[in-house]
DSSP file (Angstrom, degrees, kcal/mol; ACC not computed):
  #  RESIDUE AA STRUCTURE BP1 BP2  ACC     N-H-->O    O-->H-N    N-H-->O    O-->H-N    TCO  KAPPA ALPHA  PHI   PSI    X-CA   Y-CA   Z-CA
    1    1 A M     >        0   0    0      0, 0.0     4,-1.9     0, 0.0     5,-0.1   0.000 360.0 360.0 360.0 -41.5   81.2   -3.7  142.4
    2    2 A E  H  >  +     0   0    0      1,-0.2     4,-2.3     2,-0.2     5,-0.2   0.822 360.0  57.1 -67.0 -28.7   80.8   -2.2  145.9
    3    3 A V  H  > S+     0   0    0      2,-0.2     4,-2.3     1,-0.2    -1,-0.2   0.921 106.8  48.3 -67.1 -40.2   84.6   -1.4  146.0
    4    4 A L  H  > S+     0   0    0      2,-0.2     4,-2.2     1,-0.2    -2,-0.2   0.894 110.5  51.2 -66.3 -39.7   84.1    0.7  142.8
    5    5 A I  H  X S+     0   0    0     -4,-1.9     4,-2.4     2,-0.2    -1,-0.2   0.929 110.5  48.8 -63.2 -44.5   81.1    2.5  144.3
    6    6 A I  H  X S+     0   0    0     -4,-2.3     4,-2.6     1,-0.2    -2,-0.2   0.917 111.3  50.7 -61.4 -43.1   83.1    3.4  147.5
    7    7 A K  H  X S+     0   0    0     -4,-2.3     4,-2.2     2,-0.2    -1,-0.2   0.877 110.3  48.5 -63.6 -36.9   86.0    4.6  145.4
    8    8 A I  H  X S+     0   0    0     -4,-2.2     4,-2.2     2,-0.2    -1,-0.2   0.926 111.9  49.0 -69.9 -42.9   83.7    6.9  143.3
    9    9 A V  H  X S+     0   0    0     -4,-2.4     4,-2.3     1,-0.2    -2,-0.2   0.917 113.3  47.5 -63.0 -41.6   82.0    8.3  146.4
   10   10 A L  H  X S+     0   0    0     -4,-2.6     4,-2.8     1,-0.2     5,-0.3   0.883 109.1  54.0 -66.0 -36.3   85.4    9.0  147.9
   11   11 A A  H  X S+     0   0    0     -4,-2.2     4,-2.0     2,-0.2    -1,-0.2   0.890 109.9  47.6 -62.3 -39.1   86.7   10.5  144.7
   12   12 A V  H  X S+     0   0    0     -4,-2.2     4,-2.2     2,-0.2    -2,-0.2   0.935 112.3  49.0 -69.4 -42.8   83.7   12.9  144.7
   13   13 A I  H  X S+     0   0    0     -4,-2.3     4,-2.1     1,-0.2    -2,-0.2   0.948 115.6  42.5 -60.6 -49.1   84.3   13.8  148.4
   14   14 A F  H  X S+     0   0    0     -4,-2.8     4,-2.5     1,-0.2    -1,-0.2   0.818 110.6  56.8 -71.1 -28.9   88.0   14.5  148.0
   15   15 A T  H  X S+     0   0    0     -4,-2.0     4,-2.4    -5,-0.3    -1,-0.2   0.917 109.2  46.3 -65.7 -42.4   87.4   16.4  144.7
   16   16 A L  H  X S+     0   0    0     -4,-2.2     4,-2.0     2,-0.2    -2,-0.2   0.897 111.0  53.3 -65.2 -38.9   85.1   18.7  146.6
   17   17 A S  H  X S+     0   0    0     -4,-2.1     4,-1.8     2,-0.2    -2,-0.2   0.921 110.2  46.5 -60.2 -46.5   87.7   19.0  149.3
   18   18 A V  H  X S+     0   0    0     -4,-2.5     4,-3.2     1,-0.2     5,-0.3   0.907 109.7  54.2 -62.9 -42.8   90.4   20.0  146.8
   19   19 A A  H  X S+     0   0    0     -4,-2.4     4,-1.5     1,-0.2     6,-0.3   0.885 108.2  49.9 -60.4 -38.4   88.1   22.5  145.2
   20   20 A G  H  <>S+     0   0    0     -4,-2.0     5,-1.2     2,-0.2     6,-1.1   0.880 113.7  45.8 -64.9 -39.4   87.5   24.1  148.5
   21   21 A K  H ><5S+     0   0    0     -4,-1.8     3,-1.0     1,-0.2    -2,-0.2   0.933 113.6  46.6 -69.0 -47.6   91.1   24.3  149.2
   22   22 A L  H 3<5S+     0   0    0     -4,-3.2    -1,-0.2     1,-0.3    -2,-0.2   0.745 110.3  53.9 -71.9 -20.5   92.2   25.7  145.8
   23   23 A S  T 3<5S-     0   0    0     -4,-1.5    -1,-0.3    -5,-0.3    -2,-0.2   0.594 112.2-120.7 -85.3 -10.4   89.4   28.2  145.8
   24   24 A G  T X 5S+     0   0    0     -3,-1.0     3,-1.3    -4,-0.5     4,-0.4   0.473  76.9 125.5  87.0   3.2   90.6   29.5  149.2
   25   25 A K  T 3 <S+     0   0    0     -5,-1.2     3,-0.2    -6,-0.3    -4,-0.2   0.760  77.6  43.4 -66.0 -23.4   87.3   28.9  151.0
   26   26 A T  T 3> S+     0   0    0     -6,-1.1     4,-1.8     1,-0.2     3,-0.3   0.333  83.5 101.1-102.6   6.0   89.1   26.8  153.7
   27   27 A E  H <> S+     0   0    0     -3,-1.3     4,-2.5    -7,-0.2     5,-0.2   0.873  80.2  52.2 -62.6 -37.4   92.1   29.2  154.1
   28   28 A S  H  > S+     0   0    0     -4,-0.4     4,-2.4    -3,-0.2    -1,-0.2   0.855 107.3  53.5 -69.0 -31.1   90.6   30.7  157.4
   29   29 A T  H  > S+     0   0    0     -3,-0.3     4,-1.2     2,-0.2    -1,-0.2   0.914 110.9  46.1 -66.9 -40.2   90.2   27.2  158.8
   30   30 A F  H  <>S+     0   0    0     -4,-1.8     5,-3.0     2,-0.2     4,-0.4   0.897 112.5  49.9 -67.8 -40.8   93.8   26.4  158.1
   31   31 A E  H ><5S+     0   0    0     -4,-2.5     3,-1.3     1,-0.2    -2,-0.2   0.903 108.0  53.4 -65.0 -40.5   95.0   29.7  159.6
   32   32 A N  H 3<5S+     0   0    0     -4,-2.4    -1,-0.2     1,-0.3    -2,-0.2   0.805 108.0  51.7 -63.2 -28.4   92.9   29.2  162.7
   33   33 A A  T 3<5S-     0   0    0     -4,-1.2    -1,-0.3    -5,-0.2    -2,-0.2   0.507 123.3-107.1 -84.5  -5.1   94.6   25.8  163.1
   34   34 A G  T < 5S+     0   0    0     -3,-1.3     2,-0.3    -4,-0.4    -3,-0.2   0.638  76.3 131.6  90.2  14.9   98.0   27.5  162.8
   35   35 A F      < -     0   0    0     -5,-3.0    -1,-0.3    -6,-0.1    -2,-0.1  -0.760  52.7-126.3-104.1 148.9   98.8   26.2  159.3
   36   36 A S    >>  -     0   0    0     -2,-0.3     4,-1.4     1,-0.1     3,-0.7  -0.460  29.1-107.8 -83.9 162.7  100.1   28.4  156.4
   37   37 A P  H 3> S+     0   0    0      0, 0.0     4,-2.3     0, 0.0     5,-0.2   0.802 118.5  66.0 -60.2 -28.9   98.4   28.4  153.0
   38   38 A I  H 3> S+     0   0    0      1,-0.2     4,-2.2     2,-0.2     5,-0.1   0.904 100.4  49.3 -60.4 -40.4  101.3   26.5  151.6
   39   39 A I  H <> S+     0   0    0     -3,-0.7     4,-2.5     2,-0.2    -1,-0.2   0.904 108.7  53.5 -61.1 -43.6  100.3   23.5  153.8
   40   40 A M  H  X S+     0   0    0     -4,-1.4     4,-1.9     1,-0.2    -2,-0.2   0.908 111.5  44.4 -60.8 -43.0   96.8   23.8  152.6
   41   41 A Y  H  X S+     0   0    0     -4,-2.3     4,-2.3     2,-0.2    -1,-0.2   0.862 111.3  54.0 -71.6 -34.3   97.9   23.6  148.9
   42   42 A A  H  X S+     0   0    0     -4,-2.2     4,-2.4    -5,-0.2    -2,-0.2   0.910 109.0  48.4 -63.5 -41.7  100.3   20.8  149.7
   43   43 A I  H  X S+     0   0    0     -4,-2.5     4,-2.8     2,-0.2    -2,-0.2   0.900 109.3  53.5 -63.7 -41.1   97.4   18.8  151.2
   44   44 A A  H  X S+     0   0    0     -4,-1.9     4,-2.1     1,-0.2    -2,-0.2   0.922 109.8  47.6 -62.5 -41.6   95.3   19.5  148.2
   45   45 A V  H  X S+     0   0    0     -4,-2.3     4,-2.5     2,-0.2    -2,-0.2   0.924 112.1  49.9 -63.8 -43.4   98.0   18.2  145.9
   46   46 A A  H  X S+     0   0    0     -4,-2.4     4,-2.8     1,-0.2     5,-0.2   0.897 109.5  51.3 -59.8 -41.3   98.4   15.1  148.1
   47   47 A E  H  X S+     0   0    0     -4,-2.8     4,-2.2     2,-0.2    -1,-0.2   0.883 110.1  49.7 -64.3 -38.4   94.6   14.6  148.0
   48   48 A I  H  X S+     0   0    0     -4,-2.1     4,-2.3     2,-0.2     5,-0.2   0.962 114.2  44.4 -63.8 -50.8   94.6   14.8  144.2
   49   49 A V  H  X S+     0   0    0     -4,-2.5     4,-1.9     1,-0.2    -2,-0.2   0.912 116.8  45.1 -60.6 -45.2   97.5   12.3  143.9
   50   50 A L  H  X S+     0   0    0     -4,-2.8     4,-0.8     2,-0.2    -1,-0.2   0.848 110.9  53.4 -73.0 -33.0   96.1    9.8  146.4
   51   51 A T  H >< S+     0   0    0     -4,-2.2     3,-0.7    -5,-0.2     4,-0.3   0.911 110.8  45.9 -67.9 -40.6   92.5   10.0  145.0
   52   52 A V  H >< S+     0   0    0     -4,-2.3     3,-1.9     1,-0.2    -2,-0.2   0.884 106.5  62.2 -63.7 -37.3   93.8    9.2  141.5
   53   53 A G  H >< S+     0   0    0     -4,-1.9     3,-1.6     1,-0.3     9,-0.3   0.721  86.7  72.9 -63.5 -20.9   95.8    6.4  143.2
   54   54 A L  T << S+     0   0    0     -4,-0.8    -1,-0.3    -3,-0.7    -2,-0.2   0.772  97.7  49.9 -62.0 -23.7   92.6    4.8  144.4
   55   55 A F  T <  S+     0   0    0     -3,-1.9    -1,-0.3    -4,-0.3     2,-0.2   0.112 104.6  69.2-105.5  21.3   92.0    3.7  140.8
   56   56 A T  S X  S-     0   0    0     -3,-1.6     3,-1.1     0, 0.0     6,-0.1  -0.618 102.4 -87.9-121.4-174.7   95.5    2.2  140.2
   57   57 A R  T 3  S+     0   0    0      1,-0.3     3,-0.4    -2,-0.2    -3,-0.1   0.608 122.0  67.6 -73.2  -6.6   97.3   -0.9  141.5
   58   58 A Y  T 3>  +     0   0    0     -5,-0.2     4,-2.3     1,-0.2     3,-0.3   0.042  62.7 124.8 -95.5  26.2   98.5    1.3  144.4
   59   59 A E  H <>  +     0   0    0     -3,-1.1     4,-2.4     1,-0.2    -1,-0.2   0.812  68.2  54.4 -57.6 -34.6   94.9    1.6  145.8
   60   60 A L  H  > S+     0   0    0     -3,-0.4     4,-2.1     2,-0.2    -1,-0.2   0.928 110.7  45.2 -67.6 -44.0   95.9    0.2  149.2
   61   61 A F  H  > S+     0   0    0     -3,-0.3     4,-2.6     2,-0.2    -2,-0.2   0.892 113.8  51.1 -64.3 -40.3   98.6    2.8  149.7
   62   62 A A  H  X S+     0   0    0     -4,-2.3     4,-2.6    -9,-0.3     5,-0.2   0.910 109.2  49.4 -64.3 -42.6   96.3    5.5  148.4
   63   63 A A  H  X S+     0   0    0     -4,-2.4     4,-2.2    -5,-0.2    -1,-0.2   0.908 111.7  49.1 -65.0 -40.1   93.6    4.5  150.8
   64   64 A V  H  X S+     0   0    0     -4,-2.1     4,-2.0     2,-0.2    -2,-0.2   0.927 111.9  49.1 -63.4 -44.3   96.0    4.5  153.7
   65   65 A G  H  X S+     0   0    0     -4,-2.6     4,-2.0     1,-0.2    -2,-0.2   0.901 112.3  47.1 -63.8 -40.7   97.3    8.0  152.7
   66   66 A L  H  X S+     0   0    0     -4,-2.6     4,-2.7     2,-0.2     5,-0.2   0.866 110.4  53.5 -67.8 -34.6   93.8    9.4  152.5
   67   67 A L  H  X S+     0   0    0     -4,-2.2     4,-2.2    -5,-0.2    -2,-0.2   0.876 107.5  51.3 -66.3 -35.3   92.9    7.9  155.8
   68   68 A A  H  X S+     0   0    0     -4,-2.0     4,-2.1     2,-0.2    -2,-0.2   0.922 111.3  47.8 -67.2 -41.7   96.0    9.6  157.4
   69   69 A I  H  X S+     0   0    0     -4,-2.0     4,-2.0     1,-0.2    -2,-0.2   0.943 114.2  44.8 -62.8 -47.4   94.9   12.9  155.9
   70   70 A I  H  X S+     0   0    0     -4,-2.7     4,-2.3     1,-0.2    -1,-0.2   0.845 110.5  55.6 -67.7 -32.3   91.3   12.6  157.1
   71   71 A G  H  X S+     0   0    0     -4,-2.2     4,-2.4    -5,-0.2    -1,-0.2   0.906 109.1  46.8 -66.3 -40.7   92.5   11.4  160.5
   72   72 A C  H  X S+     0   0    0     -4,-2.1     4,-2.5     2,-0.2    -2,-0.2   0.857 110.3  53.9 -65.5 -35.8   94.6   14.6  160.8
   73   73 A A  H  X S+     0   0    0     -4,-2.0     4,-2.3     2,-0.2    -2,-0.2   0.913 109.6  46.9 -65.8 -41.1   91.6   16.6  159.7
   74   74 A I  H  X S+     0   0    0     -4,-2.3     4,-2.6     2,-0.2    -2,-0.2   0.920 112.1  50.4 -65.1 -43.2   89.4   15.1  162.4
   75   75 A L  H  X S+     0   0    0     -4,-2.4     4,-2.8     1,-0.2    -2,-0.2   0.927 110.6  50.1 -60.9 -43.8   92.2   15.6  165.0
   76   76 A T  H  X S+     0   0    0     -4,-2.5     4,-2.0     2,-0.2    -1,-0.2   0.912 110.6  49.0 -61.3 -42.9   92.4   19.3  164.0
   77   77 A L  H  X>S+     0   0    0     -4,-2.3     5,-1.7     1,-0.2     4,-0.6   0.910 112.0  49.8 -62.3 -40.5   88.7   19.7  164.2
   78   78 A F  H ><5S+     0   0    0     -4,-2.6     3,-1.0     1,-0.2    -2,-0.2   0.932 110.6  48.6 -63.8 -45.5   88.7   18.1  167.7
   79   79 A L  H 3<5S+     0   0    0     -4,-2.8    -1,-0.2     1,-0.3    -2,-0.2   0.811 110.6  51.0 -66.3 -29.2   91.6   20.4  168.9
   80   80 A Q  H 3<5S-     0   0    0     -4,-2.0    -1,-0.3    -5,-0.2    -2,-0.2   0.575 106.0-134.6 -81.3  -8.7   89.8   23.5  167.5
   81   81 A R  T <<5 +     0   0    0     -3,-1.0    -3,-0.2    -4,-0.6    -2,-0.1   0.913  39.7 173.0  54.7  49.2   86.7   22.3  169.4
   82   82 A V      < -     0   0    0     -5,-1.7    -1,-0.1     1,-0.2     5,-0.1  -0.352  42.5 -74.9 -80.0 167.0   84.3   23.0  166.6
   83   83 A K    >   -     0   0    0      1,-0.1     3,-1.9    -2,-0.1     4,-0.3  -0.296  41.6-117.0 -64.3 149.1   80.7   21.9  166.6
   84   84 A S  G >> S+     0   0    0      1,-0.3     3,-1.3     2,-0.2     4,-0.5   0.721 109.2  71.5 -61.8 -22.4   80.1   18.3  166.2
   85   85 A V  G >4 S+     0   0    0      1,-0.3     3,-0.7     2,-0.2     4,-0.4   0.795  90.6  60.4 -65.4 -25.3   78.1   18.9  162.9
   86   86 A K  G <4 S+     0   0    0     -3,-1.9     4,-0.5     1,-0.2    -1,-0.3   0.671  97.9  60.0 -75.9 -16.3   81.5   19.8  161.2
   87   87 A Y  G <> S+     0   0    0     -3,-1.3     4,-3.0    -4,-0.3     5,-0.3   0.682  81.8  87.8 -79.7 -20.0   82.8   16.2  162.0
   88   88 A T  H <X S+     0   0    0     -3,-0.7     4,-2.5    -4,-0.5     5,-0.2   0.895  90.9  38.7 -55.1 -55.7   80.0   14.5  160.0
   89   89 A L  H  > S+     0   0    0     -4,-0.4     4,-2.5     1,-0.2    -1,-0.2   0.888 116.9  52.1 -66.0 -37.7   81.6   14.4  156.6
   90   90 A A  H  > S+     0   0    0     -4,-0.5     4,-2.2     2,-0.2    -1,-0.2   0.915 112.2  45.3 -65.0 -41.0   85.1   13.7  157.9
   91   91 A L  H  X S+     0   0    0     -4,-3.0     4,-2.4     2,-0.2    -2,-0.2   0.898 112.6  50.6 -68.6 -40.5   83.8   10.8  160.0
   92   92 A L  H  X S+     0   0    0     -4,-2.5     4,-2.2    -5,-0.3    -2,-0.2   0.901 111.1  49.7 -61.3 -41.7   81.8    9.4  157.0
   93   93 A T  H  X S+     0   0    0     -4,-2.5     4,-2.5     2,-0.2    -2,-0.2   0.909 110.0  50.0 -65.4 -42.8   84.8    9.7  154.9
   94   94 A A  H  X S+     0   0    0     -4,-2.2     4,-2.5     2,-0.2    -2,-0.2   0.909 110.3  50.9 -61.2 -42.2   86.9    7.8  157.4
   95   95 A V  H  X S+     0   0    0     -4,-2.4     4,-2.5     1,-0.2    -2,-0.2   0.905 110.7  48.9 -62.4 -41.9   84.3    5.1  157.7
   96   96 A L  H  X S+     0   0    0     -4,-2.2     4,-2.5     2,-0.2    -2,-0.2   0.904 111.6  49.1 -64.4 -41.6   84.3    4.7  153.9
   97   97 A L  H  X S+     0   0    0     -4,-2.5     4,-2.4     2,-0.2    -2,-0.2   0.901 111.5  49.0 -66.2 -39.6   88.1    4.5  153.8
   98   98 A I  H  X S+     0   0    0     -4,-2.5     4,-2.7     2,-0.2    -2,-0.2   0.931 111.4  49.3 -65.8 -42.8   88.2    1.9  156.5
   99   99 A A  H  X S+     0   0    0     -4,-2.5     4,-2.5     1,-0.2    -2,-0.2   0.907 110.9  50.9 -60.4 -42.0   85.5   -0.1  154.7
  100  100 A L  H  X S+     0   0    0     -4,-2.5     4,-2.3     2,-0.2    -2,-0.2   0.915 110.2  49.1 -60.8 -43.3   87.5    0.2  151.5
  101  101 A L  H  X S+     0   0    0     -4,-2.4     4,-2.5     2,-0.2    -2,-0.2   0.909 111.3  49.2 -62.9 -44.0   90.7   -1.0  153.2
  102  102 A V  H  X S+     0   0    0     -4,-2.7     4,-2.2     1,-0.2    -2,-0.2   0.925 112.6  47.7 -63.2 -42.8   88.9   -4.0  154.8
  103  103 A L  H  X S+     0   0    0     -4,-2.5     4,-1.5     1,-0.2    -2,-0.2   0.897 113.3  48.7 -64.6 -39.3   87.4   -5.0  151.4
  104  104 A Q  H  X S+     0   0    0     -4,-2.3     4,-1.5     2,-0.2    -2,-0.2   0.900 111.7  48.5 -67.2 -41.4   90.8   -4.6  149.7
  105  105 A I  H  < S+     0   0    0     -4,-2.5    -2,-0.2     1,-0.2    -1,-0.2   0.900 114.6  44.1 -67.0 -41.4   92.5   -6.7  152.3
  106  106 A F  H  < S+     0   0    0     -4,-2.2    -1,-0.2     1,-0.2    -2,-0.2   0.752 109.1  59.2 -76.9 -22.4   90.0   -9.5  152.2
  107  107 A K  H  <        0   0    0     -4,-1.5    -1,-0.2     1,-0.2    -2,-0.2   0.846 360.0 360.0 -70.4 -34.7   89.9   -9.4  148.3
  108  108 A S     <        0   0    0     -4,-1.5    -1,-0.2    -5,-0.1    -2,-0.2   0.467 360.0 360.0 -93.9 360.0   93.6  -10.1  148.2
C-alpha cells in the first residue's frame, strides 16, 4: 500500500513538473543553465514516459530513470547557485524515489 501511495505522490510531482515545462514557465531556468528549449521538451517527454512506467512492470527502471533526471536537476540547481529553498521539492522527490527503489528491491 505504501508503494502505491509513493507512486501517486511522485506522479503528481512529475505531472506538475511536466506542466511547468510544457507551459514554458521553466524555459528561463533552462536557458540560464545553458540548455535549449528542445532539451526542456525532451526531458518533459521522458518524465511522462517514466512516470507512466512507475505503474507498469518496468517500475524499477522507471524509478531509476526519474532518479537520474532529478539528480541532474539537483546538480543544475547547485551549479547555478540558487537559493536553498529551490532545492526542497527536488530533494523531497529524490528521497521518495530512493524510498520507492528500496521498497521495490526488498519486495522482490
